[in-house]
C-alpha positions as CSV (number, residue, x, y, z in Angstrom):
1,M,97.8,85.4,96.0
2,K,100.8,83.1,95.5
3,R,103.3,85.9,96.2
4,V,101.3,87.0,99.3
5,C,101.5,83.5,100.8
6,I,105.2,83.4,100.0
7,A,105.8,86.7,101.8
8,V,104.0,85.4,105.0
9,F,106.5,82.5,105.4
10,L,109.7,84.5,104.5
11,A,109.9,86.1,108.0
12,A,110.3,82.6,109.6
13,L,112.9,81.7,107.1
14,A,115.1,84.8,107.9
15,L,115.7,83.4,111.4
16,S,116.7,79.9,110.4
17,A,118.2,80.5,106.9
18,C,121.9,80.6,106.6
19,G,124.4,81.0,103.8
20,P,127.1,79.3,102.0
21,E,130.6,78.4,102.9
22,T,133.2,81.0,101.6
23,Q,134.2,80.2,98.0
24,P,137.2,81.4,95.9
25,T,136.7,84.2,93.4
26,D,138.6,82.3,90.6
27,G,141.5,84.7,90.9
28,A,139.7,87.8,89.7
29,T,141.8,90.9,89.9
30,A,141.5,94.6,89.0
31,E,142.9,93.7,85.6
32,E,140.4,90.9,85.0
33,P,136.7,92.1,84.9
34,V,134.3,89.4,86.1
35,A,131.2,88.8,84.0
36,A,127.8,88.1,85.5
37,S,128.0,84.3,85.2
38,Q,131.3,84.3,87.2
39,I,130.1,85.8,90.5
40,L,131.1,83.6,93.4
41,A,130.8,83.7,97.2
42,T,133.2,85.7,99.4
43,P,133.0,87.2,102.9
44,L,130.3,89.8,103.5
45,V,131.4,93.3,102.7
46,E,129.1,96.3,102.3
47,G,129.3,98.0,98.9
48,V,129.0,101.6,99.9
49,S,131.4,104.6,99.7
50,P,134.3,104.9,102.0
51,A,133.7,106.6,105.4
52,A,135.7,109.7,104.4
53,S,133.0,110.7,101.9
54,Q,130.1,110.5,104.3
55,V,128.5,113.5,105.9
56,V,126.1,113.1,108.8
57,T,124.0,115.9,110.4
58,D,125.1,116.9,113.9
59,T,121.7,116.0,115.4
60,A,121.9,112.5,114.0
61,A,125.5,111.7,114.8
62,E,124.7,109.9,118.1
63,L,122.0,107.8,116.4
64,L,124.5,106.7,113.7
65,A,127.0,105.3,116.2
66,P,128.0,101.7,115.2
67,L,126.1,99.0,117.0
68,P,127.5,95.7,118.1
69,T,128.0,93.3,115.2
70,P,126.2,90.0,115.8
71,T,128.1,86.7,115.2
72,L,126.0,84.5,113.0
73,P,126.9,80.9,112.1
74,L,126.9,80.0,108.4
75,T,125.1,76.7,108.2
76,D,122.7,75.0,105.9
77,A,119.3,76.6,105.4
78,V,116.5,74.8,107.0
79,P,113.6,74.4,104.4
80,M,110.1,73.4,105.3
81,W,108.0,70.4,104.3
82,G,111.1,68.1,104.3
83,A,112.8,69.4,101.2
84,E,116.6,69.0,100.8
85,P,118.6,71.9,102.2
86,Y,119.4,74.6,99.6
87,R,122.1,77.3,99.9
88,V,122.5,80.4,97.8
89,P,126.0,81.8,97.4
90,V,126.5,85.2,98.9
91,P,127.8,87.6,96.2
92,D,131.2,89.2,96.3
93,F,130.9,92.9,97.1
94,D,134.6,93.4,96.2
95,V,134.3,91.9,92.7
96,V,135.9,94.0,89.9
97,T,133.8,94.3,86.8
98,V,133.7,97.5,84.6
99,P,134.0,101.2,85.5
100,E,130.4,102.0,85.0
101,L,129.5,99.5,87.7
102,D,132.6,99.7,89.9
103,N,132.4,103.5,90.3
104,I,128.8,103.6,91.6
105,R,128.7,104.9,95.2
106,F,126.0,105.7,97.7
107,A,127.4,108.6,99.7
108,D,126.5,111.1,102.4
109,P,123.8,109.2,104.4
110,R,121.6,111.7,106.1
111,L,119.5,110.3,109.0
112,L,116.0,111.6,109.5
113,P,116.2,114.2,112.2
114,F,113.4,112.8,114.4
115,L,111.7,109.4,115.1
116,P,108.1,108.3,114.9
117,N,106.0,108.6,118.0
118,E,102.7,106.9,119.0
119,H,100.7,108.5,116.2
120,Q,103.3,109.1,113.5
121,S,105.0,106.8,111.1
122,I,107.3,108.5,108.7
123,S,107.5,107.6,105.0
124,T,108.0,109.3,101.6
125,S,106.0,109.2,98.4
126,S,107.7,106.8,96.0
127,E,107.8,109.5,93.2
128,A,107.5,113.0,94.7
129,W,109.7,113.2,97.8
130,M,112.3,115.9,96.8
131,L,111.1,119.4,96.1
132,D,114.6,120.7,95.4
133,D,118.3,120.0,96.4
134,D,117.7,121.1,99.9
135,T,114.1,120.0,100.7
136,V,112.6,116.6,101.3
137,L,108.9,115.8,101.7
138,L,107.9,113.5,104.6
139,S,104.5,111.9,104.8
140,M,103.0,111.3,108.2
141,P,99.5,110.5,109.5
142,G,97.7,113.5,110.9
143,E,97.4,113.8,114.7
144,K,93.6,113.9,114.7
145,P,91.6,111.0,113.4
146,L,88.6,111.4,111.1
147,S,85.1,110.4,112.2
148,D,85.6,106.8,111.3
149,G,88.8,106.6,113.4
150,S,91.2,106.6,110.4
151,Y,93.9,109.2,109.9
152,T,94.7,111.4,107.0
153,H,98.3,111.9,105.7
154,D,100.0,115.3,105.9
155,Q,103.2,116.4,104.0
156,Y,106.0,117.9,106.0
157,R,109.1,119.7,104.6
158,W,112.5,118.7,105.9
159,N,115.1,121.4,105.2
160,L,118.4,119.6,104.8
161,K,120.5,122.8,105.5
162,T,118.8,123.8,108.7
163,N,117.4,120.4,109.8
164,Q,114.0,122.0,110.4
165,V,110.8,120.1,109.7
166,D,107.5,122.0,109.2
167,L,104.0,121.2,108.0
168,W,103.6,121.9,104.3
169,L,100.4,120.3,102.9
170,E,97.5,118.8,104.9
171,N,95.5,115.7,104.0
172,A,97.7,114.8,101.0
173,Q,99.0,111.4,100.0
174,N,100.1,109.5,96.9
175,L,102.0,112.4,95.4
176,S,103.1,112.5,91.8
177,W,104.6,115.2,89.6
178,G,102.8,117.1,86.9
179,A,104.3,117.4,83.4
180,D,105.6,121.0,84.1
181,G,107.5,120.1,87.3
182,E,105.7,122.9,89.1
183,T,102.6,121.0,90.1
184,L,101.8,118.0,92.2
185,Y,98.9,115.6,92.1
186,Y,97.7,114.0,95.3
187,L,94.8,112.2,96.9
188,S,92.8,113.8,99.7
189,K,90.7,111.7,102.0
190,R,87.2,112.5,103.2
191,I,84.2,110.8,104.9
192,N,80.8,110.9,103.3
193,E,78.0,109.2,105.2
194,D,80.4,106.8,106.8
195,N,82.1,106.0,103.5
196,V,85.8,106.7,103.1
197,L,86.4,108.5,99.7
198,F,89.5,109.8,98.0
199,D,89.5,112.8,95.7
200,L,92.2,113.7,93.2
201,L,93.6,117.3,93.5
202,R,96.3,119.3,91.8
203,Y,98.6,121.5,93.8
204,D,100.3,124.6,92.3
205,I,103.6,124.9,94.2
206,G,104.3,128.5,93.2
207,R,100.8,129.8,94.1
208,A,100.4,127.3,97.0
209,Q,96.9,126.5,95.9
210,S,95.0,123.3,95.3
211,E,92.1,122.5,93.0
212,L,89.8,119.5,92.7
213,I,90.5,117.4,89.5
214,R,88.1,114.4,90.1
215,A,86.1,113.2,93.0
216,D,86.0,109.7,94.4
217,I,88.5,107.9,92.3
218,G,88.7,104.9,94.6
219,T,90.9,103.7,97.5
220,P,94.6,103.6,96.9
221,F,96.1,100.1,97.0
222,I,99.4,101.3,98.5
223,N,99.6,104.5,100.5
224,Q,102.5,106.2,98.7
225,S,102.1,105.1,95.1
226,P,101.4,107.9,92.6
227,M,97.8,108.1,91.5
228,A,98.1,110.4,88.5
229,Q,100.7,110.6,85.8
230,P,100.8,113.0,82.8
231,G,99.8,111.7,79.4
232,P,99.9,113.5,76.0
233,D,98.3,116.9,75.3
234,G,97.4,117.7,78.9
235,T,95.7,114.4,79.7
236,L,96.2,112.4,82.9
237,V,96.5,108.7,83.3
238,V,95.0,107.3,86.6
239,V,93.7,104.1,88.0
240,E,90.1,104.9,88.9
241,K,88.5,102.2,91.1
242,E,90.9,99.5,89.7
243,Q,90.4,100.6,86.1
244,P,93.1,102.5,84.2
245,V,91.6,105.5,82.5
246,M,92.7,108.6,80.7
247,L,91.3,111.9,82.0
248,R,90.8,114.8,79.5
249,K,89.4,118.2,80.3
250,Q,85.9,118.8,78.8
251,G,84.6,122.2,79.8
252,D,84.7,122.4,83.6
253,A,84.9,118.6,84.1
254,M,87.4,115.9,83.5
255,E,86.1,113.2,81.2
256,A,87.4,109.6,81.7
257,T,88.2,107.3,78.8
258,V,89.0,103.6,79.5
259,L,92.6,102.9,78.7
260,L,92.1,99.2,77.9
261,R,89.6,96.5,78.9
262,L,91.2,94.3,81.6
263,P,90.6,90.6,81.8
264,E,87.4,89.5,83.4
265,V,87.5,87.9,86.9
266,Q,84.9,86.3,89.1
267,P,82.6,88.8,90.9
268,G,84.1,89.8,94.2
269,A,87.5,88.1,93.4
270,W,90.7,90.0,94.2
271,R,92.2,92.1,91.4
272,H,94.7,94.9,91.2
273,S,96.0,97.2,88.5
274,E,98.7,99.9,88.4
275,V,100.0,102.1,85.6
276,S,103.2,103.9,84.7
277,T,103.6,106.3,81.8
278,S,106.8,106.7,79.8
279,P,108.9,109.9,80.1
280,D,107.9,111.0,76.6
281,R,104.2,110.5,77.6
282,Q,103.5,108.4,74.5
283,T,103.1,104.9,76.2
284,A,101.6,103.5,79.4
285,A,102.5,100.3,81.0
286,V,99.5,98.7,82.8
287,L,100.2,96.0,85.4
288,F,97.3,93.7,86.1
289,S,97.1,91.0,88.8
290,A,94.3,88.6,89.7
291,K,94.1,85.0,90.9
292,D,94.9,83.4,87.6
293,V,96.1,86.3,85.5
294,Q,99.3,88.3,85.8
295,M,100.0,90.5,82.8
296,I,101.8,93.7,81.6
297,Y,100.1,95.6,78.8
298,L,101.8,98.4,76.8
299,V,99.3,100.9,75.5
300,E,100.0,103.6,72.9
301,L,98.3,106.6,74.4
302,K,97.5,108.5,71.2
303,N,95.2,105.9,69.8
304,L,94.7,103.8,73.0
305,E,96.2,100.7,71.2
306,V,97.7,97.8,73.0
307,I,101.1,97.4,71.2
308,A,102.5,94.6,73.4
309,Q,101.6,92.3,76.2
310,F,103.4,89.7,78.2
311,E,103.0,87.6,81.4
312,S,104.7,88.9,84.5
313,D,104.1,88.9,88.2
314,A,105.8,92.3,88.6
315,A,102.4,93.4,90.0
316,F,103.4,97.0,91.1
317,W,104.6,100.0,89.2
318,T,107.7,100.1,91.4
319,N,108.8,96.9,89.8
320,I,109.1,98.5,86.3
321,D,111.0,101.5,85.0
322,W,111.2,103.4,81.8
323,S,114.5,104.6,80.2
324,A,114.8,108.3,79.8
325,D,114.0,108.2,76.1
326,G,110.8,106.1,76.6
327,R,112.1,103.3,74.4
328,R,113.0,100.6,76.9
329,L,110.9,99.2,79.8
330,A,112.8,97.3,82.6
331,V,110.8,94.7,84.5
332,A,111.7,92.9,87.7
333,D,109.7,89.9,88.9
334,S,110.1,86.4,90.3
335,S,111.8,85.2,87.1
336,G,114.6,87.8,87.0
337,V,115.1,91.3,85.4
338,F,114.4,91.8,81.7
339,V,114.2,94.7,79.3
340,Y,111.6,95.2,76.6
341,D,112.5,97.3,73.6
342,L,109.5,99.1,72.1
343,V,111.2,99.8,68.8
344,T,112.4,96.3,68.0
345,G,109.9,94.3,70.1
346,D,112.8,92.3,71.6
347,T,113.0,91.1,75.2
348,R,116.5,90.7,76.8
349,Y,117.0,89.2,80.2
350,L,119.8,91.0,82.1
351,V,119.7,88.5,85.0
352,R,117.8,85.3,85.7
353,R,117.2,83.4,88.8
354,E,119.8,80.8,87.9
355,D,122.5,83.5,87.5
356,L,122.3,84.1,91.3
357,E,121.8,80.4,91.9
358,F,118.3,81.0,93.3
359,P,116.1,78.0,93.7
360,P,113.4,77.4,91.1
361,V,109.9,78.9,91.6
362,V,107.6,76.3,93.1
363,E,104.0,76.6,94.4
364,F,103.9,75.2,97.9
365,G,106.2,72.7,99.5
366,G,109.9,72.6,98.9
367,L,111.5,76.0,99.8
368,L,108.8,78.3,100.9
369,G,107.5,79.0,97.5
370,S,109.9,80.8,95.3
371,G,112.4,81.6,98.1
372,A,113.5,84.7,96.3
373,D,112.6,87.4,93.8
374,F,113.6,90.7,92.1
375,V,112.2,94.2,92.6
376,N,112.8,97.9,92.0
377,P,114.7,98.2,88.7
378,R,115.9,101.7,88.1
379,W,117.8,103.1,85.1
380,S,120.9,105.3,85.4
381,P,120.4,108.8,83.9
382,D,122.2,107.8,80.7
383,G,120.5,104.4,80.4
384,G,123.8,102.5,80.5
385,V,123.2,100.8,83.9
386,L,120.2,99.3,85.7
387,L,120.0,99.1,89.5
388,F,117.7,96.4,91.0
389,V,117.2,94.6,94.3
390,A,117.3,90.9,94.7
391,R,115.6,89.5,97.7
392,C,116.4,86.0,99.1
393,G,115.9,84.5,102.5
394,L,118.5,81.8,101.7
395,W,121.5,84.2,101.7
396,A,123.6,84.3,104.8
397,P,122.1,87.1,107.0
398,G,124.6,89.7,108.1
399,P,125.0,93.2,109.3
400,T,126.3,96.2,107.4
401,E,129.7,97.2,108.7
402,R,130.8,100.4,107.1
403,P,131.1,103.5,109.3
404,G,128.0,105.7,109.1
405,W,125.5,102.9,108.6
406,E,123.7,101.2,111.4
407,A,124.2,97.5,112.0
408,L,121.1,95.6,110.9
409,D,119.3,93.4,113.4
410,V,118.7,90.6,110.9
411,S,115.9,89.1,112.8
412,N,113.8,92.1,111.6
413,V,114.9,91.8,108.0
414,S,113.2,89.2,105.9
415,P,114.1,88.4,103.2
416,T,117.7,89.6,102.9
417,E,117.9,92.3,100.3
418,I,120.9,93.2,98.1
419,T,121.1,96.0,95.6
420,F,122.9,95.1,92.3
421,A,123.9,97.0,89.2
422,V,124.0,95.5,85.8
423,T,125.0,96.9,82.4
424,S,122.2,97.5,79.9
425,D,123.3,94.6,77.8
426,G,123.5,92.2,80.7
427,S,127.2,91.5,80.3
428,F,128.3,92.5,83.8
429,I,126.6,92.5,87.2
430,R,127.9,93.7,90.5
431,P,126.4,93.7,94.1
432,L,126.5,97.1,95.7
433,S,124.8,97.2,99.1
434,R,122.8,95.1,101.6
435,K,120.1,97.9,101.5
436,A,117.3,98.4,99.1
437,I,118.7,101.5,97.5
438,P,116.7,102.0,94.3
439,F,113.2,102.2,95.6
440,N,112.9,106.0,96.1
441,L,115.1,107.6,93.5
442,S,114.7,111.4,92.9
443,R,113.6,112.6,89.5
444,D,117.2,113.3,88.4
445,R,118.4,110.0,89.9
446,S,120.9,111.8,92.0
447,S,119.5,110.8,95.4
448,S,117.7,107.9,97.1
449,W,115.5,107.6,100.2
450,I,116.2,104.4,102.1
451,N,114.0,102.8,104.8
452,S,115.9,100.4,107.1
453,W,116.1,99.0,110.6
454,D,118.2,99.9,113.6
455,Q,117.9,97.1,116.1
456,D,114.1,96.8,116.4
457,M,113.2,100.3,115.2
458,P,112.6,101.6,111.6
459,V,114.9,104.4,110.5
460,S,115.2,106.4,107.2
461,Y,118.1,107.9,105.3
462,K,118.7,110.1,102.3
463,V,121.8,109.2,100.3
464,T,123.5,110.6,97.3
465,V,123.9,108.3,94.3
466,E,127.2,108.8,92.5
467,W,127.0,107.1,89.1
468,K,130.6,107.8,87.8
């Protein structure tokens, strides 16, 4: 509830917040890498690849024309409740660190070939949005509402070579990959005696057939979050009516076993849980949030044993990420970004609030609650680098200026988001872009789907992630 209240006020802050005066970079040069603790403020520069490497589809070229760059004064932020003004230094996008960070590029932005109309808002599943190198899945509400007036979600295929979009799978949302990479799990919505129910189905891509896995598993908290993830020995880990369970086939049915007993809350009180299984399918991270409890539990899936637990307000599965070997779990929350090692049991902070000179977390009063937080950690394929997004309404708002990207209307962006890269040991950190790049990475981490704003209208891009 605390973070929800904070989010309500951040929109007001984006209009009045402003940034720091320009500060020197302590003489950093290409021969002198700059460690995380040395990042200072410099003029705003977007950290994306040069214009020469960008490729834009013909049908989108006109929409990608540069928009006027607004002139915004850099003055003191205006806090509420009479607190002292607080300014957060804008990071240096031209800082030189180490090659594994300096060589990261976000190239070839591809604009979605059509825009939403009155009944269609375009999005992608946070896990299953690329079928192959040439095909992207788009999720849109169906054109005909159900009997209760709500809409289903349909999946459309966008062919990047031909720029064609066609209907692929009806009444399917919250997609996630099966263990074999040839099947997808999804939720299908139905009405039963005026009740809205969601059933879990499995779709065989090769045979183009769906089968029911489990009926009425509860209402998804967020439309595009995956609802089923593979566990060991053909099992599935799902959140069924806010309770993490493991589904195992018994005859013709799927039998559910409780993954762990969550803390008790008052009857009717708000609670939320999400789950993410490791790539080796041996461990599940369960995130639990309630009024007075915010925890992450690590559960060993073979014996359903809780092997670690710690407090964190990460809340959503998108705010954690497993390394490819399943050994390290990265977590982003209001305190910073840290990594938990399952083998050693050690916790290492890669970046804390104070490293970016964020204000301390406060309840109410002072600076609109915490004023900033961290989200969307994503490991590089080799586990040597972690991307994450830092959000802060106290940075100087400003447009993107590189060719091929639209200028942001900052009145619609709150709080300001910056994508950073940090080495796995936390030694070096580098800002990369004023867009939230890491949210929708493809399975091989080679592409990302970005939702942004063009003036007062939402737009979406696919970009290539170049790690080296």
